[in-house]
ZATORZA-446531 format. One record per atom (N, C-alpha, C, O): residue in one letter; x, y, z; residue number from 1. Coordinates in Angstrom, 1 decimal, always signed. Atoms other than C-alpha are relative to their C-alpha. Layout:
# residues N
REC, A, X, Y, Z, NUM;
...
END
This chain:
# residues 67
REC, M, +0.5, -1.1, -0.4, 1;
REC, M, +0.1, -0.1, +0.0, 1;
REC, M, +0.7, +1.1, -0.2, 1;
REC, M, +1.7, +1.1, -0.9, 1;
REC, A, -0.8, -1.7, +0.2, 2;
REC, A, +1.1, +3.9, +0.3, 2;
REC, A, +0.2, +0.2, +1.1, 2;
REC, A, +0.1, -0.7, +2.0, 2;
REC, R, -0.7, -1.2, -1.1, 3;
REC, R, +2.3, +6.4, +2.7, 3;
REC, R, -0.4, +1.0, -0.8, 3;
REC, R, -0.3, +1.3, -2.0, 3;
REC, I, +1.3, -1.0, +0.6, 4;
REC, I, -0.2, +9.0, +2.8, 4;
REC, I, +0.7, +0.6, +1.8, 4;
REC, I, +1.1, +0.0, +2.8, 4;
REC, Y, -0.7, -0.2, -0.6, 5;
REC, Y, +1.1, +12.0, +4.6, 5;
REC, Y, -1.3, +0.6, +0.8, 5;
REC, Y, -1.9, +0.9, -0.2, 5;
REC, I, +1.4, -0.9, -0.6, 6;
REC, I, -2.3, +13.7, +6.7, 6;
REC, I, +0.4, +1.6, +0.5, 6;
REC, I, +0.6, +1.8, +1.6, 6;
REC, A, +1.3, -1.3, +1.0, 7;
REC, A, -3.2, +17.2, +5.6, 7;
REC, A, -1.3, +0.3, +0.6, 7;
REC, A, -2.3, -0.4, +0.5, 7;
REC, G, +0.9, -0.7, -0.6, 8;
REC, G, -5.3, +19.5, +7.5, 8;
REC, G, +0.0, +1.2, +0.7, 8;
REC, G, +1.2, +1.7, +0.8, 8;
REC, K, -0.9, -1.0, -0.9, 9;
REC, K, -5.6, +22.6, +9.6, 9;
REC, K, -0.1, -0.5, +1.5, 9;
REC, K, -0.6, -1.5, +2.1, 9;
REC, I, -0.9, +0.3, -2.1, 10;
REC, I, -4.2, +22.9, +13.3, 10;
REC, I, -0.3, +1.3, -0.2, 10;
REC, I, -1.4, +1.8, -0.1, 10;
REC, T, +0.4, -1.7, -0.1, 11;
REC, T, -3.5, +26.6, +12.9, 11;
REC, T, -1.6, +0.5, +1.5, 11;
REC, T, -2.8, +0.3, +1.1, 11;
REC, G, +1.2, -0.6, -0.9, 12;
REC, G, -6.2, +27.8, +15.6, 12;
REC, G, -0.5, -1.0, +1.3, 12;
REC, G, -0.7, -0.4, +2.4, 12;
REC, M, +0.7, +0.8, -0.3, 13;
REC, M, -7.4, +24.5, +17.1, 13;
REC, M, +0.1, -0.4, +1.7, 13;
REC, M, +1.1, -0.7, +2.2, 13;
REC, D, -0.9, +1.0, -1.3, 14;
REC, D, -6.9, +23.2, +20.3, 14;
REC, D, +1.0, -1.2, -0.6, 14;
REC, D, +1.0, -1.8, -1.6, 14;
REC, A, -0.6, +0.8, +0.6, 15;
REC, A, -4.2, +21.1, +20.4, 15;
REC, A, -0.5, -1.4, +0.0, 15;
REC, A, +0.1, -2.3, -0.6, 15;
REC, A, +0.5, +1.6, -0.5, 16;
REC, A, -6.0, +18.0, +21.5, 16;
REC, A, -0.9, -0.4, -0.4, 16;
REC, A, -1.1, -1.7, -0.4, 16;
REC, A, +0.9, +0.1, +0.7, 17;
REC, A, -8.6, +18.3, +19.8, 17;
REC, A, +0.3, -0.3, -1.2, 17;
REC, A, -0.4, -1.3, -1.6, 17;
REC, A, -0.7, +0.7, +1.2, 18;
REC, A, -6.7, +17.9, +16.4, 18;
REC, A, +1.1, -0.8, +0.1, 18;
REC, A, +1.4, -0.8, -1.1, 18;
REC, Y, -0.6, +0.8, -0.6, 19;
REC, Y, -4.2, +15.7, +17.6, 19;
REC, Y, -1.3, -1.5, -0.1, 19;
REC, Y, -1.5, -2.4, -0.9, 19;
REC, E, +1.8, +1.0, +0.9, 20;
REC, E, -7.8, +13.5, +17.9, 20;
REC, E, -0.3, +0.2, -1.3, 20;
REC, E, +0.4, -0.6, -1.9, 20;
REC, L, +0.0, +0.3, +1.4, 21;
REC, L, -8.8, +13.9, +14.5, 21;
REC, L, +0.6, -0.5, -1.0, 21;
REC, L, +0.1, -1.0, -2.0, 21;
REC, F, -0.7, +0.0, +0.3, 22;
REC, F, -5.4, +13.6, +13.5, 22;
REC, F, +0.3, -1.6, +0.2, 22;
REC, F, +1.0, -2.4, -0.5, 22;
REC, L, -0.6, +2.0, -0.6, 23;
REC, L, -4.8, +9.9, +14.8, 23;
REC, L, -1.7, -0.2, -0.5, 23;
REC, L, -1.5, -1.2, -1.2, 23;
REC, A, +1.5, +1.0, +0.0, 24;
REC, A, -9.0, +8.9, +14.3, 24;
REC, A, +1.3, +0.0, -2.0, 24;
REC, A, +2.2, -0.9, -2.3, 24;
REC, A, -0.4, +0.3, +1.3, 25;
REC, A, -7.5, +9.5, +10.3, 25;
REC, A, +1.7, -0.8, -0.4, 25;
REC, A, +2.2, -1.2, -1.5, 25;
REC, E, -1.1, +0.5, +0.0, 26;
REC, E, -4.3, +8.3, +10.9, 26;
REC, E, -0.7, -2.4, +0.1, 26;
REC, E, -0.3, -3.4, -0.6, 26;
REC, N, -0.4, +1.0, +0.1, 27;
REC, N, -5.8, +4.9, +12.4, 27;
REC, N, -1.2, -1.1, -1.0, 27;
REC, N, -1.7, -2.2, -1.1, 27;
REC, L, +1.8, -0.1, +1.3, 28;
REC, L, -8.9, +5.1, +9.6, 28;
REC, L, +2.1, -0.4, -1.2, 28;
REC, L, +2.3, -1.6, -0.9, 28;
REC, L, -0.7, +0.0, +1.1, 29;
REC, L, -5.4, +4.9, +6.9, 29;
REC, L, +1.1, -1.5, +0.2, 29;
REC, L, +1.7, -2.2, -0.6, 29;
REC, M, -0.8, +1.0, -0.5, 30;
REC, M, -3.6, +2.3, +8.9, 30;
REC, M, -1.1, -1.9, -0.5, 30;
REC, M, -0.9, -2.8, -1.4, 30;
REC, F, +0.9, +1.0, +0.3, 31;
REC, F, -6.9, -0.3, +9.4, 31;
REC, F, -0.3, -0.2, -2.3, 31;
REC, F, -0.6, -1.3, -2.9, 31;
REC, H, -0.4, +0.3, +1.0, 32;
REC, H, -6.8, +0.1, +5.5, 32;
REC, H, +1.3, -0.2, -1.0, 32;
REC, H, +1.5, +0.1, -2.2, 32;
REC, G, -1.7, +0.7, +0.0, 33;
REC, G, -3.4, -1.2, +5.2, 33;
REC, G, +1.5, +1.2, -1.1, 33;
REC, G, +2.2, +0.9, -2.1, 33;
REC, H, -0.4, -1.0, +0.0, 34;
REC, H, -1.6, +2.0, +4.7, 34;
REC, H, +1.0, +1.2, +0.7, 34;
REC, H, +0.8, +2.2, +1.4, 34;
REC, T, -0.9, -1.1, -1.3, 35;
REC, T, +1.4, +3.8, +6.1, 35;
REC, T, -0.7, +1.2, +0.3, 35;
REC, T, -1.1, +1.5, -0.9, 35;
REC, P, -0.4, -0.9, -0.1, 36;
REC, P, +0.7, +6.8, +7.1, 36;
REC, P, +0.9, +1.0, +1.4, 36;
REC, P, +1.4, +0.6, +2.4, 36;
REC, L, -2.1, -0.9, -0.1, 37;
REC, L, +3.5, +10.0, +7.9, 37;
REC, L, -1.8, +1.0, +1.0, 37;
REC, L, -2.8, +1.1, +0.4, 37;
REC, N, +0.7, -0.6, -0.1, 38;
REC, N, +1.2, +12.1, +10.7, 38;
REC, N, +0.6, +1.3, +0.8, 38;
REC, N, +1.2, +1.4, +1.9, 38;
REC, P, -1.0, -1.3, -1.1, 39;
REC, P, +2.5, +15.6, +11.6, 39;
REC, P, -0.4, +0.4, +0.7, 39;
REC, P, -0.2, +1.6, +0.6, 39;
REC, M, +0.0, -0.2, -1.2, 40;
REC, M, +1.1, +15.6, +14.9, 40;
REC, M, +0.4, -0.6, +1.0, 40;
REC, M, +0.6, -0.1, +2.1, 40;
REC, K, -1.2, +0.0, -0.6, 41;
REC, K, +3.2, +13.2, +15.9, 41;
REC, K, +1.8, -0.4, -0.4, 41;
REC, K, +2.6, -1.0, +0.1, 41;
REC, L, -1.3, +0.1, +0.3, 42;
REC, L, +6.1, +13.7, +13.7, 42;
REC, L, +0.5, +1.7, -0.3, 42;
REC, L, +1.7, +1.9, -0.4, 42;
REC, V, -1.1, -1.5, -0.5, 43;
REC, V, +7.2, +17.8, +13.9, 43;
REC, V, -0.7, -0.3, +1.6, 43;
REC, V, -1.4, -1.1, +2.2, 43;
REC, D, +0.3, -0.4, -1.1, 44;
REC, D, +7.3, +19.4, +16.9, 44;
REC, D, -0.7, +1.3, +0.6, 44;
REC, D, -0.5, +2.5, +0.5, 44;
REC, Q, +0.9, -1.0, -0.5, 45;
REC, Q, +4.7, +20.8, +18.6, 45;
REC, Q, +0.1, +0.8, +1.0, 45;
REC, Q, -0.5, +0.8, +2.1, 45;
REC, A, -0.5, -1.2, -1.5, 46;
REC, A, +6.2, +23.4, +20.6, 46;
REC, A, -1.0, +0.8, -0.1, 46;
REC, A, -1.7, +0.9, -1.2, 46;
REC, E, +0.7, -1.4, +0.1, 47;
REC, E, +4.1, +26.4, +21.4, 47;
REC, E, +1.1, +0.9, -0.8, 47;
REC, E, +2.2, +0.6, -0.9, 47;
REC, G, -0.5, -0.9, +0.4, 48;
REC, G, +5.3, +29.0, +19.7, 48;
REC, G, +1.0, +0.2, -1.1, 48;
REC, G, +1.8, +1.0, -1.4, 48;
REC, R, -1.2, +0.3, +1.7, 49;
REC, R, +6.7, +27.7, +16.4, 49;
REC, R, -1.1, +0.5, -0.2, 49;
REC, R, -2.2, +0.4, +0.3, 49;
REC, T, +0.7, -0.9, +1.1, 50;
REC, T, +5.5, +29.9, +13.6, 50;
REC, T, -0.4, -0.8, -1.3, 50;
REC, T, +0.4, -1.6, -1.8, 50;
REC, Y, +0.4, +1.1, +1.4, 51;
REC, Y, +3.5, +28.2, +10.6, 51;
REC, Y, +1.5, -0.7, -1.0, 51;
REC, Y, +1.8, -1.9, -1.3, 51;
REC, M, -0.4, +0.7, +0.9, 52;
REC, M, +6.2, +28.4, +8.3, 52;
REC, M, +1.4, -0.6, +1.1, 52;
REC, M, +2.5, -0.4, +0.6, 52;
REC, A, -0.3, +1.2, -0.8, 53;
REC, A, +7.9, +26.0, +11.3, 53;
REC, A, +0.0, -0.9, -0.8, 53;
REC, A, +1.0, -1.2, -1.5, 53;
REC, Y, +0.7, +0.6, -0.4, 54;
REC, Y, +5.6, +23.6, +10.8, 54;
REC, Y, -0.2, -0.9, -1.5, 54;
REC, Y, -0.3, -2.0, -1.8, 54;
REC, L, +0.3, +0.6, +1.3, 55;
REC, L, +5.2, +24.2, +7.0, 55;
REC, L, +1.8, -0.7, -0.3, 55;
REC, L, +1.9, -1.7, -1.1, 55;
REC, L, -1.2, +0.1, +0.5, 56;
REC, L, +8.8, +23.7, +6.6, 56;
REC, L, +0.5, -1.3, -0.1, 56;
REC, L, +1.2, -1.9, -0.9, 56;
REC, D, -0.3, +1.4, -1.1, 57;
REC, D, +9.0, +20.4, +8.8, 57;
REC, D, -0.6, -1.0, -0.3, 57;
REC, D, -0.4, -2.2, +0.0, 57;
REC, A, +1.2, +1.1, +0.5, 58;
REC, A, +5.8, +19.1, +6.8, 58;
REC, A, +0.3, -0.3, -1.5, 58;
REC, A, +0.2, -1.6, -1.7, 58;
REC, L, -1.3, -0.1, +0.7, 59;
REC, L, +7.6, +19.3, +3.7, 59;
REC, L, +1.1, -0.7, -0.4, 59;
REC, L, +1.3, -1.1, -1.6, 59;
REC, R, -0.9, +0.1, +0.4, 60;
REC, R, +10.8, +18.1, +4.5, 60;
REC, R, -1.3, -1.6, +0.6, 60;
REC, R, -0.9, -2.6, +0.0, 60;
REC, I, +0.1, +1.9, -0.7, 61;
REC, I, +8.7, +14.4, +6.4, 61;
REC, I, -0.7, -0.1, -1.6, 61;
REC, I, -0.6, -1.2, -2.1, 61;
REC, I, +0.4, +1.1, +1.7, 62;
REC, I, +6.8, +14.3, +2.0, 62;
REC, I, +0.9, -0.7, +0.0, 62;
REC, I, +1.1, -1.9, +0.1, 62;
REC, D, -1.6, +0.4, +0.7, 63;
REC, D, +10.2, +14.8, +1.0, 63;
REC, D, +0.6, -1.1, +0.5, 63;
REC, D, +1.2, -1.8, -0.4, 63;
REC, E, -1.0, +0.9, +0.0, 64;
REC, E, +11.9, +12.3, +2.6, 64;
REC, E, -0.7, -1.6, +0.4, 64;
REC, E, -0.1, -2.6, +0.8, 64;
REC, Q, +1.2, +1.4, -1.3, 65;
REC, Q, +8.5, +9.3, +3.9, 65;
REC, Q, -0.7, +0.0, -1.5, 65;
REC, Q, -0.8, -1.1, -1.9, 65;
REC, A, +1.1, +0.5, +0.4, 66;
REC, A, +6.3, +9.5, +1.4, 66;
REC, A, +0.2, +0.0, -1.3, 66;
REC, A, +1.0, +0.6, -2.0, 66;
REC, E, -0.8, +0.5, +1.4, 67;
REC, E, +5.7, +8.0, -1.6, 67;
REC, E, -0.4, +1.2, -1.4, 67;
REC, E, +0.0, +1.0, -2.5, 67;
END
């Protein structure tokens, strides 16, 4: 199957709610035999990081790990 990067709104969301939504997407992808790339687990979620920092991390993950 495929490696799939999970993309979606995180900015401005409650961190716990965003984590749960991305976890649900991750579980659904795994159920269907895919390897999910979950940015909530793969990207540093430290408070105060800029949107650009998150975006650059996401692009790096896609470049290195996605098919």
